[in-house]
VEXTORVEX-986714 format. One line per 3 residues: number of its first residue (from 1); their letters; for each residue x, y, z of C-alpha. Coordinates in steps of 0.1 Angstrom, whole numbers. Each point is the difference from the previous one (the first is absolute). Layout:
REM residues N
NUM	a	X Y Z | ...
***
This chain:
REM residues 862
1	mrt	1 -1 1 | 11 30 -13 | 7 32 30
4	vlm	-18 35 -15 | 10 33 24 | -21 27 -5
7	vae	9 33 8 | -25 33 4 | 12 37 13
10	kps	-23 5 32 | -7 -31 29 | -38 11 -4
13	laq	3 -13 -35 | 18 -25 0 | -30 -18 25
16	sia	-30 19 -24 | 21 -20 -32 | 6 -32 16
19	kil	-37 -4 12 | -11 5 -31 | 20 -23 -19
22	srg	-3 -33 28 | -38 12 2 | 6 1 37
25	nms	15 -34 11 | 39 14 6 | 23 4 32
28	srk	16 22 9 | 32 10 22 | 24 25 12
31	gln	34 15 -23 | 27 2 22 | -1 36 2
34	gac	-31 -2 13 | -13 33 -23 | -10 -28 -33
37	svh	-23 -34 5 | 6 -27 -24 | -30 -20 -13
40	eyt	-2 -32 -15 | -20 -23 -20 | 3 -24 -32
43	gsf	-17 1 -29 | 10 2 -35 | 25 17 -25
46	vgq	3 0 -34 | -13 -36 -1 | 17 -12 30
49	sah	-9 -7 32 | 24 27 27 | -2 17 32
52	fkm	-2 31 4 | 15 24 24 | -16 33 1
55	tsv	16 28 17 | 13 38 -2 | 26 26 2
58	cgh	-8 33 25 | 4 25 -36 | 31 2 -12
61	vmt	30 -25 7 | 28 23 -8 | 12 36 8
64	ldf	25 22 -23 | 25 15 20 | 35 14 -5
67	igk	29 -25 17 | 11 4 32 | 23 32 4
70	yns	-21 17 -24 | -30 6 24 | 25 23 17
73	wdk	-12 33 -8 | 38 11 21 | 23 -19 -21
76	vdp	-16 4 -34 | -2 28 -27 | -38 -1 -10
79	ael	15 8 -33 | 11 -39 -1 | -33 -12 4
82	fsk	-8 4 -35 | 21 -28 -12 | 35 -6 15
85	apt	-22 -15 32 | -10 -35 -3 | -34 -16 12
88	ekk	-19 -28 9 | -29 -17 7 | -7 -13 36
91	ean	-34 -11 21 | -22 28 1 | -10 -12 37
94	pkl	33 -24 18 | -23 -7 26 | -23 -20 -25
97	tmv	29 -20 -14 | -26 -4 -29 | 29 -16 -22
100	kfl	12 -27 27 | -41 -5 -1 | -9 -2 -34
103	qve	35 -26 -4 | -14 -24 28 | -32 -2 -19
106	arg	16 -1 -34 | 22 -30 7 | -17 -32 -15
109	sdc	-20 15 -19 | 0 -1 -39 | -21 29 -13
112	ivl	-8 34 6 | -34 20 -3 | 4 42 4
115	wld	-33 14 16 | 15 33 4 | -22 28 -8
118	cdk	-7 11 -37 | 20 27 -7 | 40 12 -3
121	ege	9 1 38 | -14 -36 -2 | 19 -11 -30
124	nic	29 11 16 | -3 -20 37 | -4 -27 -27
127	fev	31 -6 -2 | 10 16 32 | -16 -32 13
130	lda	15 -23 -31 | 32 12 9 | -9 -17 36
133	vlp	-13 -33 -9 | 16 -11 -32 | 33 -6 16
136	vmn	-15 -21 22 | -32 -19 -22 | 9 -37 -13
139	kpr	20 4 -37 | -27 -5 -28 | 5 -23 -27
142	ase	10 13 -38 | -24 26 -13 | -20 -9 33
145	rtv	-21 30 9 | 0 13 36 | -5 33 2
148	yra	-41 8 -5 | -16 43 11 | -38 6 3
151	kfs	-15 27 -13 | -34 7 18 | -21 34 14
154	sit	-18 -12 23 | -4 -25 28 | -31 -16 -11
157	dtd	-5 -40 -7 | -4 7 -37 | 32 24 -5
160	icn	22 -20 20 | -9 -34 -16 | 2 15 -35
163	amn	34 9 11 | 12 -31 12 | -11 -16 -35
166	hlg	13 34 -19 | 34 0 17 | 29 18 -24
169	epn	35 13 12 | 16 30 20 | 8 29 -21
172	rne	37 10 4 | -3 36 -15 | -27 7 19
175	als	22 -7 36 | 30 19 -23 | -19 33 -1
178	vda	-9 -5 40 | 39 -5 4 | 11 30 -21
181	rqe	-23 22 20 | 11 -12 36 | 37 7 -12
184	ldl	-9 36 -18 | -16 11 31 | 22 -14 28
187	rig	29 15 -21 | -10 32 -5 | -24 2 28
190	caf	28 0 27 | 25 15 -20 | -24 35 1
193	trf	-11 -5 34 | 32 -13 20 | 17 37 -12
196	qtk	-31 22 5 | -8 -18 31 | 35 8 14
199	yfq	6 31 -19 | -29 18 15 | -8 -21 37
202	gky	39 11 8 | -9 42 -3 | -34 -5 9
205	gnl	-19 -4 34 | -38 5 -8 | -2 -21 -32
208	dss	-28 -27 19 | 9 -26 -24 | 21 -23 12
211	lis	11 -13 -41 | -5 23 -27 | -5 -23 -25
214	fgp	0 2 -34 | -18 -28 -28 | -3 -1 -33
217	cqt	-37 -5 0 | -5 16 33 | 17 35 -8
220	ptl	-25 4 -29 | -29 -4 21 | 10 28 26
223	gfc	9 19 -33 | -41 0 -10 | -10 9 38
226	ver	27 31 -1 | -10 9 -38 | -34 8 15
229	hdk	12 15 36 | 12 26 -25 | -26 8 -22
232	iqs	-24 3 30 | 32 25 15 | 6 19 -37
235	fkp	-44 3 3 | -10 31 -5 | -37 9 3
238	ety	-18 22 -26 | -33 14 4 | -28 -11 -28
241	wvl	-38 12 -8 | -28 -28 -4 | -31 13 -14
244	qak	-30 -17 13 | -38 0 -8 | -27 -23 14
247	vnp	-31 5 -20 | -40 -10 13 | -13 -24 -21
250	eke	-32 -3 27 | -6 21 30 | 11 -21 26
253	ssl	34 -15 -18 | 30 16 -14 | 23 -14 -24
256	tld	38 15 1 | 18 4 -30 | 41 -4 -9
259	wdr	16 26 -21 | 10 -10 -34 | 33 20 5
262	vrv	5 -15 35 | 25 26 12 | 18 37 -5
265	fdr	25 13 18 | -3 32 -7 | -27 23 28
268	eva	-11 29 -19 | -8 -25 -38 | -18 -25 29
271	qmf	-18 32 8 | -10 5 -34 | -11 -34 -6
274	lni	-19 6 29 | -19 28 -13 | -12 -9 -32
277	tkm	-17 -32 14 | -16 20 31 | -15 23 -32
280	ake	-23 -33 -11 | -30 -9 22 | -5 -38 -16
283	akv	23 -32 -9 | -6 -14 -35 | 2 -34 -7
286	esv	28 -3 -33 | -1 -40 2 | -8 -34 11
289	skk	19 -31 -2 | -5 -31 12 | 31 -25 -3
292	ekv	1 -37 19 | 35 -6 14 | 16 -29 14
295	kqr	20 -7 27 | 25 -28 -4 | 4 -30 24
298	pla	32 2 17 | 29 -21 -16 | 14 -29 18
301	lnt	14 3 29 | 45 2 5 | 21 7 23
304	vem	4 35 -1 | -34 7 -2 | -7 -15 32
307	lrv	26 18 22 | -15 31 -15 | -37 -6 11
310	asa	13 -11 32 | 16 24 6 | -22 28 -11
313	alg	-32 -14 11 | 9 -29 31 | 26 23 15
316	mgp	27 -32 -3 | 38 8 -8 | 11 -18 -35
319	qha	23 -20 29 | -27 -10 24 | -21 -9 -31
322	mqi	21 -21 -16 | 6 -23 30 | -36 -2 2
325	aer	-9 -9 -32 | 31 -26 0 | -17 -18 27
328	lyt	-32 -2 -13 | 19 -15 -33 | 12 -26 25
331	qgy	-29 -6 17 | -19 -7 -37 | -26 28 0
334	isy	15 18 -29 | 24 -8 -27 | 38 13 -6
337	prt	3 38 11 | 28 8 -18 | -12 7 -36
340	ett	5 22 -23 | -27 -12 -23 | -34 15 -5
343	hyp	-16 -25 -26 | -12 -34 10 | 9 -27 -30
346	enf	-28 -20 -19 | 6 -34 20 | -10 21 37
349	dlk	-32 -11 17 | -17 35 10 | -30 -23 0
352	gcl	13 -18 32 | 19 24 18 | -35 19 -2
355	rqq	-24 -29 15 | 30 -1 33 | -21 29 7
358	ann	-33 -9 -4 | -10 2 37 | 16 34 15
361	pyw	-23 15 11 | 17 34 -11 | -3 -8 -38
364	aet	-20 -34 -4 | -25 19 -19 | 23 16 -23
367	vka	19 -31 -6 | -33 -25 -2 | -16 25 -25
370	lls	36 2 -19 | -4 -41 0 | -34 3 -17
373	egi	5 22 -26 | 34 -7 -11 | 35 22 13
376	nrp	15 23 -25 | 35 -8 -18 | 26 24 27
379	rkg	10 27 -18 | 32 -10 -20 | 30 13 18
382	hda	39 -1 -2 | 17 -36 0 | 36 0 15
385	gdh	3 -36 -4 | -1 -8 41 | -29 -10 19
388	ppi	-36 6 -4 | -17 30 19 | -4 0 36
391	tpm	-37 -17 3 | -18 -14 36 | 6 -39 -5
394	raa	-22 -8 27 | -29 13 19 | 7 19 34
397	tea	-16 11 31 | 10 31 21 | -1 -20 28
400	elg	28 -25 -16 | 23 29 -13 | -4 30 28
403	gdg	8 36 -4 | 24 10 -31 | 5 -35 -13
406	wrl	-44 2 -7 | 0 38 -12 | 29 -14 -22
409	yey	-19 -28 -10 | -33 16 -3 | 14 28 -27
412	itr	18 -32 -24 | -34 -16 1 | -23 30 -8
415	hfi	33 14 -28 | -7 -37 -12 | -39 -3 -4
418	atv	2 32 -16 | 25 -12 -28 | -28 -21 -13
421	sad	-26 21 6 | -18 24 -25 | 10 38 -13
424	cky	-14 28 26 | -25 18 -27 | -16 34 5
427	lqt	-18 24 -20 | 19 33 -3 | -18 35 -2
430	tis	14 31 -9 | -14 35 -1 | 13 28 -15
433	fsi	-8 34 9 | 2 39 -14 | -1 23 26
436	gpe	9 33 -22 | 28 -4 -21 | 13 -25 27
439	rft	1 -41 -4 | -14 -20 32 | -6 -41 3
442	cvg	-14 -17 22 | 7 -42 5 | -23 -31 9
445	kvv	6 -38 3 | -25 -25 8 | 7 -37 -3
448	tsp	-13 -22 -20 | 16 -30 10 | 25 -2 29
451	gft	23 -30 -9 | 28 -6 18 | -7 27 23
454	eim	-22 -21 20 | 24 -19 14 | 28 35 1
457	pwh	-26 25 15 | 32 25 4 | -1 1 -39
460	sip	-35 3 -4 | -17 33 -19 | -5 30 28
463	lee	-35 5 0 | -11 31 -8 | -28 27 -5
466	slp	-22 -6 -28 | 2 18 -31 | -33 20 -9
469	hce	-12 -11 -37 | 3 27 -26 | 3 8 -36
472	kgd	24 24 -22 | -15 37 8 | -16 -6 36
475	lfp	7 30 19 | 5 -6 41 | 6 34 25
478	ige	32 5 16 | -4 -5 36 | 40 19 6
481	ikl	32 7 -16 | 30 1 21 | 41 4 -5
484	lek	18 -25 20 | 34 8 13 | 23 -32 2
487	qts	35 -1 4 | 22 -34 -14 | 13 -27 20
490	ppd	30 -15 6 | 3 -40 -12 | -3 -20 34
493	ylt	29 -26 11 | 5 -29 -16 | -23 -33 12
496	eae	14 -34 2 | -26 -11 -30 | 16 34 -25
499	lit	38 -9 10 | -12 -38 -11 | -16 15 -35
502	lme	33 23 -3 | 25 -38 8 | -19 -19 -20
505	khg	0 26 -34 | 35 4 1 | 11 -30 5
508	igt	16 0 40 | -1 -36 18 | -21 -29 -6
511	das	-39 -7 10 | 15 -17 31 | 29 25 7
514	ipv	-21 32 -2 | -14 -3 35 | 40 -10 12
517	hin	10 35 -15 | -28 22 13 | 5 -20 35
520	nic	34 8 1 | -1 38 -6 | -22 -1 35
523	qrn	27 -21 18 | 28 24 -10 | -19 28 14
526	yvt	-3 17 -38 | -34 8 1 | -30 -6 25
529	vet	-36 -13 -3 | -24 25 2 | -40 2 4
532	grr	-13 -20 -31 | 31 -20 -1 | 15 34 -20
535	lkp	40 -2 -2 | 14 29 15 | 39 6 -4
538	tnl	21 2 31 | 32 29 -1 | 21 -26 -11
541	giv	-19 -15 -27 | 0 36 -11 | 34 8 2
544	lvh	15 -35 -20 | -22 6 -23 | 9 34 -8
547	gyy	37 -10 5 | -6 -31 -25 | -12 31 -29
550	kid	26 18 4 | 30 -20 1 | -13 -27 -26
553	ael	-35 1 -5 | -5 -36 -16 | 4 -16 33
556	vlp	-35 10 10 | -16 3 -33 | -21 -38 -11
559	tir	16 7 -35 | 32 -27 9 | -15 -25 22
562	sav	-28 -3 -25 | 29 -13 -25 | 14 -20 22
565	ekq	-32 -15 3 | -7 -7 -30 | 38 -16 -3
568	lnl	-12 -25 31 | -33 -6 -17 | 22 -9 -36
571	ial	22 -26 20 | -34 -15 17 | -10 -1 -40
574	gka	33 -19 -5 | 7 32 -27 | 30 18 19
577	nyh	34 -11 13 | 3 -2 38 | 32 8 7
580	qvl	-1 25 -31 | -33 20 19 | 20 -2 39
583	eht	35 15 -18 | -19 28 -22 | -18 9 36
586	ldi	19 1 25 | 30 18 -26 | -29 22 -5
589	fkr	-9 8 39 | 41 1 8 | 6 25 -19
592	kfh	-26 20 13 | 11 -11 35 | 32 16 -4
595	yfv	-15 30 -11 | -25 5 24 | 28 -6 30
598	dsi	20 30 -20 | -32 19 0 | -14 -9 37
601	agm	11 40 7 | -35 5 -16 | -16 -18 19
604	del	15 8 34 | -9 35 -7 | -36 0 2
607	mev	2 -24 33 | 19 27 14 | -29 25 -3
610	sfs	-27 -32 20 | 22 -22 26 | 21 14 26
613	pla	37 -13 -1 | 10 -26 27 | 16 21 19
616	atg	-38 23 10 | -18 -28 8 | -4 -28 28
619	kpl	6 8 36 | 31 -2 19 | 1 -35 20
622	src	32 -21 5 | 39 11 -4 | 23 -7 -33
625	gkc	31 -24 18 | 24 26 -25 | -9 39 9
628	hrf	-17 -9 34 | -31 23 -16 | -36 -8 0
631	mky	-11 -25 -32 | -39 15 -13 | -27 -28 -3
634	iqa	-14 -2 -32 | -33 -12 5 | -13 7 -38
637	kps	4 -40 -17 | 24 -15 -2 | 6 11 38
640	rlh	37 2 3 | 29 26 20 | 14 26 -11
643	csh	35 20 12 | 0 33 -18 | 33 8 17
646	cdd	18 -35 -18 | -27 2 -22 | -2 -35 2
649	tys	-35 -23 -6 | -5 -31 21 | -29 -24 -9
652	lpq	-27 -12 26 | -17 -30 6 | -38 9 -18
655	ngt	-35 -2 13 | 6 5 37 | 9 29 23
658	ikl	31 13 14 | 9 16 27 | 34 5 24
661	yke	14 -30 18 | 7 9 31 | 29 30 -12
664	lrc	24 -33 -1 | 25 0 -25 | 16 -33 -23
667	pld	35 -8 11 | 15 -3 -37 | -10 34 -13
670	dfe	-14 24 25 | -33 5 -11 | -32 7 21
673	lvl	-22 -41 -4 | -36 10 -9 | -29 -25 7
676	wss	-22 -11 -25 | -36 -19 5 | -27 -9 -20
679	gsr	-27 6 32 | -9 -16 31 | -10 -34 -15
682	gks	31 1 -22 | 35 3 6 | 27 21 5
685	ypl	35 4 -2 | 31 29 4 | 23 1 -27
688	cpy	31 20 -9 | -8 22 -33 | 38 -4 -9
691	cyn	1 -37 6 | -35 -8 -17 | 17 23 -34
694	hpp	34 -10 3 | 1 -40 15 | 32 1 28
697	frd	3 -35 -5 | 7 -30 -22 | -28 -24 2
700	mkk	-28 35 2 | -20 14 -29 | -12 38 -3
703	gmg	-29 2 14 | 3 -21 33 | -7 17 34
706	cne	18 -7 38 | -21 -32 -2 | 18 -18 -30
709	cth	35 20 14 | 29 -26 4 | 22 20 24
712	ptc	12 -22 29 | -6 24 32 | -24 30 -14
715	qhs	-27 -1 27 | -33 2 -32 | 14 -24 -23
718	lsm	-6 -41 -9 | 29 -10 19 | -15 15 33
721	lgi	-36 0 -9 | -7 -36 -18 | -19 -21 17
724	gqc	-6 -31 -25 | -8 -8 -32 | -31 14 -17
727	vec	-33 -28 5 | -6 3 -36 | 22 13 -23
730	eng	33 -15 -12 | 28 25 10 | -13 26 26
733	vlv	2 1 34 | -19 13 24 | 13 30 22
736	lds	-8 18 33 | -20 30 -8 | 14 16 33
739	tsg	-25 31 -4 | -26 -18 1 | -5 -2 35
742	pkw	-27 -5 20 | -12 -22 -31 | 31 -16 -3
745	kma	3 -16 -40 | 28 -11 -19 | -5 3 -37
748	cnk	19 -22 -30 | 22 23 -22 | -11 -15 -34
751	cnv	-33 -5 3 | -31 12 20 | -3 -25 27
754	vvh	-5 15 35 | 3 -20 32 | -17 21 29
757	ffe	13 -11 33 | 2 6 41 | -25 28 -1
760	nah	5 26 31 | 35 -13 5 | 27 22 20
763	kvr	24 -12 -26 | 14 -21 -26 | 34 -5 -10
766	vsp	18 -24 -19 | 22 -22 12 | 34 -14 -12
769	etc	-8 -34 5 | -20 -21 -23 | -27 -30 3
772	dlc	19 -34 2 | -35 -17 -21 | -2 32 -28
775	eaa	24 20 0 | -17 31 1 | 11 25 27
778	lvd	-11 1 40 | -22 28 11 | 3 17 28
781	vdf	-33 15 18 | -4 19 28 | -40 8 10
784	nka	-14 26 22 | -9 -23 39 | -38 13 -3
787	ksp	-3 -10 -41 | 26 -30 0 | -23 -34 -19
790	lpg	33 -17 9 | -8 -32 26 | 7 5 35
793	det	-2 35 0 | 35 -1 -15 | 13 36 -23
796	qhs	27 -13 -17 | 9 -25 -30 | 23 -11 -21
799	gcv	-7 -27 -28 | -12 -4 -36 | -29 12 -15
802	fcd	-3 -28 -20 | 7 -32 23 | -10 13 36
805	pvf	-32 -10 12 | 5 26 22 | -6 25 -26
808	qdl	-25 -19 -24 | -32 21 14 | 17 33 -4
811	vel	7 -2 -37 | -23 4 -30 | 6 2 -36
814	kha	-11 27 -22 | 6 17 -39 | 7 37 -2
817	amr	-27 23 -6 | 16 2 -38 | 1 -36 -7
820	hpm	-7 -10 -34 | -17 -37 -6 | 24 -10 -24
823	hrg	31 1 28 | -19 -28 17 | 27 -27 2
826	gqg	0 -37 6 | 9 -16 33 | 14 -30 -11
829	krq	37 6 -12 | 14 13 32 | 37 -8 6
832	grg	1 3 37 | -1 34 21 | 32 19 -6
835	rgk	11 34 10 | 9 3 -40 | 34 12 -12
838	grr	-1 32 17 | -10 -11 36 | 37 -8 12
841	pgg	28 -3 -24 | 12 -34 -5 | -32 -9 12
844	rln	-16 -36 -14 | -20 3 -33 | -19 -36 5
847	pkk	-4 -10 37 | -11 -29 10 | -36 -7 -6
850	pkd	-22 -14 29 | -22 -28 -6 | -32 10 -15
853	kma	7 39 14 | -16 11 -32 | -36 -18 4
856	ala	2 10 33 | 10 39 -4 | -26 4 -30
859	ayf	-24 -12 24 | 5 19 28 | -1 34 -25
862	v	-34 -14 -16
***
C-alpha cells in the first residue's frame, strides 16, 4: 500500500479537507510541534489503495533574511545590502520546528499532494514544503510522478472532491515571482530603513517612532495620503452665488428648481441675473421629457471591492476585514477571499450557491422568487485567471458567526444575490422651465422595478416628491427667487476605501498585500485613523514624503513600483527572467540609494523645522560615566538616554518604564544604573546604559542587562543573583529581583517566566552554596516574627527553591504580563537545573540528573 502525504496551509483547513475526503472516517493525532495535527485514513489514489496522512503548515515555512553579520546595524554599511550581502532561507518560526515536523511525517511516503492556498504565496509555500520533504520521501521508480498539486477555491465537498480528481503540478514561475518580491523588499527596505533610522534618530528626540521605515510599496501608499493632505492645506476657498427658484404648481405645494448655469463667481453678475428673473411673475414650462433608466446590478465581488466596502460601510480596517474573511473561508462559509476576478466562469453553480440561502429569514423571499422566476446571468466582469469571485458557500446565522464575522458574511451574501438579480429600473422625468431669459430644471425619479436594490437597499433610488403633471407651455406662479451665497470647500482626508482604490489603480501591492501596507503606515505612526476611517498623516509622515519629493520623487511616486509589479507578474507568467529582473531592479534602487545618502541634507532641513534636536528633548535621569553630567531620558519611541556633553546616545529596553536605580553605579564604567520594569505583574531588572550598548565580556551580547551580566563580583550580576535554570526555556536562568520585596520574585533572563515566592519576607538573599540535588543556588530568607510562615515560628531558613519541602507552599510560577502565547515551551526536555554558565566560573554545565526529578518538578509547578 502506498503512503500519500497531503499538506494544507493551516491546521483548520487540513482538518476540514481530511474530513471531506475521508467522509469523516479518519483518526487524528497531534504532531511533534504541537501546532499541527495529522489526520490519517485509507482510500484509493491513482487507482491503487493508499494510506493518506493529511497535515498542514502554519503559513510560510521559510523566510528570507541576511546571513548573520549583515543583520547588525552597526557593523554593516546599508549600501552593501543591495548586492554584497548574501541572503539565506531561515525557518519562519523556529519554535514550531516545522521542517523537522514535515520530515518526520514525510519519511516513508511515496507521494505528496499539496493543498496550499491557490495563489502565488501558496505556490511559493508548495516549494518550501517540497524542499523539506523530498529528501526524506521514498525514492520514485523511473519516471514515476510523486508531486501533485490540488487546485480549489472553497472548502465544500464538491470543490474538494473535484480538486482531488483533477490534480495538477505546482507552478515554479509563480513561486519565483514571490521569491523576487521578497528579496527586493528585503534589500531595498532594509537599506533605506537602516540609513534613515540611524541618521534621524541620532539627531532628533521627538520623532515618536521606533523605526523610520521605507518600503517600495509602503512609501507610495503614504505618498497618496500626504498628497491629499497637501491639497487640503493649499486649498483657498472661493465665494460663489447660486440662483434658487421655487414655483407653486398647487396652492399647498412648492417645487425647487435648479439653475442651468449652476453657479457664478461674480457677485454683481449674480445680482443682475436675480434682478432680471424677479421681473417675471410666472415660470413657463419649456419641455417635459421622460426616460426609462437602468441602475446596473453590481459586478461579482473581488478582494479590493470587499475591503473597500468593509472600511467605508462596515467600519472595519482592511487588515481586520481580511482576517475575518480568511476565517470565514477556512470554516467553509465563503469561497477563497483573495481574488482579482469579477467574472463567474460558465460552469459555476450559481443556482446551487443560491439554494443554500433559501431559508435565511433576512433574504429567503428574494432568493425563493429568484429561483422560481429564474436567475439573471451576472454581468461580464474581469477574469484575472485566479479564483472565482468571493461567494457564500453555505448558509449561516448571526449566532454562528457573531459580530464582525456575521456583518461581513451578510454583505458578501447580499452582494452575491444582487449579482444574479435584475437591474433596477426607474422612470426619470425632466421638466425645463424659463423664468424671463434664464433656464431652470427640475428632475424626478420613479422606480418601476426595484431589481437588486431589494437585497441591497442602500443602493435604492431615494424617494422624492412626485413632479406635477404638466405639458409644454404651462405656466406656474413663482413662489420665491433668491440668491444663495456659498463657498467652495476643500477635499477631505483620504478614507481607507479611497486609498485602496488609488493603490489598485496605480498597481501598488496585490489584493493580498494592500491591507498590510495600509496597516504598516498606521503602525509606524505615519498616519492616524480618524473618524469615518479617514487617514490623516502625522508630522513625521508629511516630512518624510516631502523629503522624498525634494530628493528623488520616484521614491514616493507609484510609477516605479507599478513597473516592478508588472515585471514580477511577467516572471509569474514565465515571460521574464527571475535573475535579470532582480539584478536590474536592484541596480536602479542602488543608484537611487547612493543619491539619497548624498542628498540627505535636503530632508534634514525639513526635519529641523518640525522636530527638536536630541539635546533639547527629554528629562535629566542618570549620570554619564564619562563626564559625570546628567543624561536625558527621551521617552518618545524608541526610548533612549542621551548625553549632550559627550554627544552619545544609549538605547534602552522598550515597552516598559525606566527609572533611576538607587543612584548605584556600574563597577566597570561608573555609569549610574537604571531600572527597567514591565509593570507590577511583569518583570524588572537593573542595567548599565553603557554595558547594555557595549557588552563588556565576550559571552555577552548587545542588549543584555545586569541579569545577564557575567561580572564575577558585581552585586547586581547574574553571577551573584542567578538561582537556577528556567523551568520553561532552554537557555534562561531564573534571577532574583532584588527590588521586588516584600512581594519577592525571580524572573527568567531570557523568557517571560516569573516565579513569586516568600511574600512579606524581610530579606531574601542568594547564598554562595548550591543544592546537592539540582545544583540550583540556595536562598537565605528572613521573615518578621509576626508574619513568618515557617514551621515552629522560625524567622530564618536557608534552602533550595525547587527541592526544599519547607519552601514548597511559598513558591508560585506565573508568566509576565506581556507574555506571548508562542513563548510557551514544553517541560519535557530539561537537562537538570544548573545555574547556567554565568552563575559561577567553572561551574558544571550538565549537573547530575536526579531520579525522575523533572516529573516531580513539572507536577509541582502545575
